[in-house]
N, C-alpha and C positions, 0 to 999 in steps of 0.2 A: 565226479559232483559240475552241478549246474553252474554257470557263469552268470551272475547277474551285471546288466550294463545299468546304467542311470539313463532316467528319462530323459526326452529330445528337452527344451523349452518348453516348446511348443504341446508332445505331449503330456509337462506337468501343467503346462493352462487348462488344454480339457480337459485332467482330474482334479482340475480344484473347483470351489464351489462357483457356482454364478457370477454373486458379483465382483471377487476378487478377479476370474474370467477376466473378465470384462476389462481391468485395469489393467492385470496381465499381457491382457494381449494388446491394447492399446500402448503397452510400455515396449513393448517387443517391437512394435510398426516403429516406434521413436528407434529407439537403436539401432536398427537397420534402414533407417530414412537417414539418421543425422548426419552421416557423412556426405550426404548429398546438397541436404536443408539447411545447414551449418547450425540446426535446431531442430528444434520440433514444438507440437501441443500435444498436449495429452488430454482428452475430452472425459473428463467425470463428470456427470449427473448432466449432459450437455449442454458446459461450461467447455470451451477449448482452455489451453493456458500454456501459454510457448510465445515470443516471438517470433519466432519465424511463420507461424503461420495464423496468428489472430492479429487486430488492430489491437494495441495496447494501451495508447497515449495520444494523449493528444497537443504534446507540448511539443514544439519543432527540436529537434536533434539541436542545435546549439544550446535552446533550454538547456537542456537534459544536460548538458557538460555545465554549464554556465552554474545549474543549481547542487552539481557534483563537486564544485571548485567551490559555492556558496559554506558546503556543511562542512569542510577538510581543512578550512583557514576559517572557518567560525571557528569551530571545536579547541582549534588552535592558537584562539584569539580572546576566547573563554578562561584556557588555563590559567591565559597571561597577566587578566584583567581580575581573577577570583585565587585563579590556584586549584586546590582540593575542595575547598568549600563548596558546599551544597553536590546539585545534579544536574545538572543540565543537559536538555538534548534538544537540538536542533535538527530543524526539518524542515528542507526548502523545497518550495513547488511551485513553476515558472518564476522563480527568486521571487516567491510573498515566503517569510520566514516564520516560523511559528518555532517561538522558546517554552518550551512544560519543563518538567522539572519540582525545583525545591533549591533556595538556597536563604543561605541563616538572615540576611538582613533585607530592608529596603535596597541602602546602601550598594550591596552587590547586586541586587537584582535590574538597578540602575547604571550600575558598569556594566553587566554584564548586554543587556541591550545599546548602553552608546557605543560599547565594544564591534556590536555586529554590524549594528545603522552603518557603520563607517568602512564598509566590507563594499567590494565593487561590487556592479551586479544587483542590488538587495534592491526592490522595489516597494517593497512596504515589510510591515514587521508587526507581528502580534505577540507582544507580552503574555503569556500566560505562568511565569512563575509563581510559584507559594512563596509565601515565607513561614520557617517554620526545618525540624529535621526532615532529613530522607529518609524516606518510604523504604518499607522490610524488600528482601526480595520476594516475599511474598505476597506480595501486594504487588510490583512490579509483574513478576509471573500472573498475576491475579488480568491485570493490562493485556497483555501478553493473549493471554484466551480472549477477551471481550477484543479486542481488533478479530482473534481470527473467524469470533462466532460472528461479527457483522461483516467483513467480508463474504463469509460463507451466503451468511443471507442475501448479498447483492448476488452470485449465482445463485443463488435459487429462483432470486425473482427474472421475472424473463420480460420484463418492460421497461428495462436499464440496462447500458453495460456495467457492468462490476469494475472492471478497469480502467470508468475516467472518474473514480473515486478513490482516495488519500486517503488512507486512514488510519488516525496516531490516536489512542489512550491512553489519559494519565491518572491515575487516583482515581477511578471511573470515568472520568470523563470523554468523549467521541470528539476529538476534533477530527472535520473532514475538510478535507484541501480539494483541489480538481478544478478545470477548465470546464462547466454544465450549463446548462441552462435553468430556467426555472423549474421547467416540470420539474428538472434531473435532480436540483435541489432539496427540493420541499419532497419529492418522495424518497431521495436519500437518506434525510433525518428522520421521517418515518421509519425508514426501517431500521433502523440506527437506535430511536426510541424505541423498539417493541421488543430488542434484545436484552436478554438478560442481565444485571448486574449495571446497565448501566447506568448510569446518576444525573450523567447532563449532555447534550448534545450541544457541540459548538460549531458556529457555520464559517469556515476560512475562505469559500468558493470564491470565484476568480467565475463570475457570472457572465454567459455570452448569450446570443439571440441562436434562433433556431437557423434564423440563414449561415449566425459564422457558424453553425457546427458544422452545417451541410458543406461548408466549402473547408471546412477543417479536416473531414474527413476523406480517407483518398477514395478513388474510384474505386477500387479491388474491395474497399472493406467491405464486410458483413453489411447488410440492411437493417437501420435504424429498429429495434424489437418496438412492436406496437404499443401506444397509452394501454 
């Protein structure tokens, strides 16, 4: 009786189709390096994803922590203000807060805004809450799909940094956040508008100059793509 042994990970990768083989090889490399790097980037379609090997956020580390705190505290404040009425999503980027979702009345919308605006470190607030019934799970799944498609379109683009954009989709409306230049803002909006299913694009950017961008990007970060 001939004994059979399972193929090694490297052998399995060799036998896989070409596309899967590229992803699997990158994953194997990531696994082997993760102990030394504390993180790994996976290269798919020419875009690196992962905090250890790519430049991915233009906020300071302090601002990132503050945004996390705003979102956590904000969720608690919203619940105190309106209880279980409606559906409120709170997104904070560089201390700018975006409110999306649905609440039953204008009074509830105002109560949510008042509660969140009083949070420490909140610099500005964009209240995009709709008045009406809560959207269905199907609707929210469709929003998640649109967000994924917009992000994928940014990755495919060769003239922008995909990770410079924060994408939030609600009721088919795409909200774009991030610290970007005018050129990046216009390009990001144009790409998002071309994605199927997008009803409207709302800009919630913090606009910076090209000079500010040059100072923001670390010296060891990849060079900016050519316009």
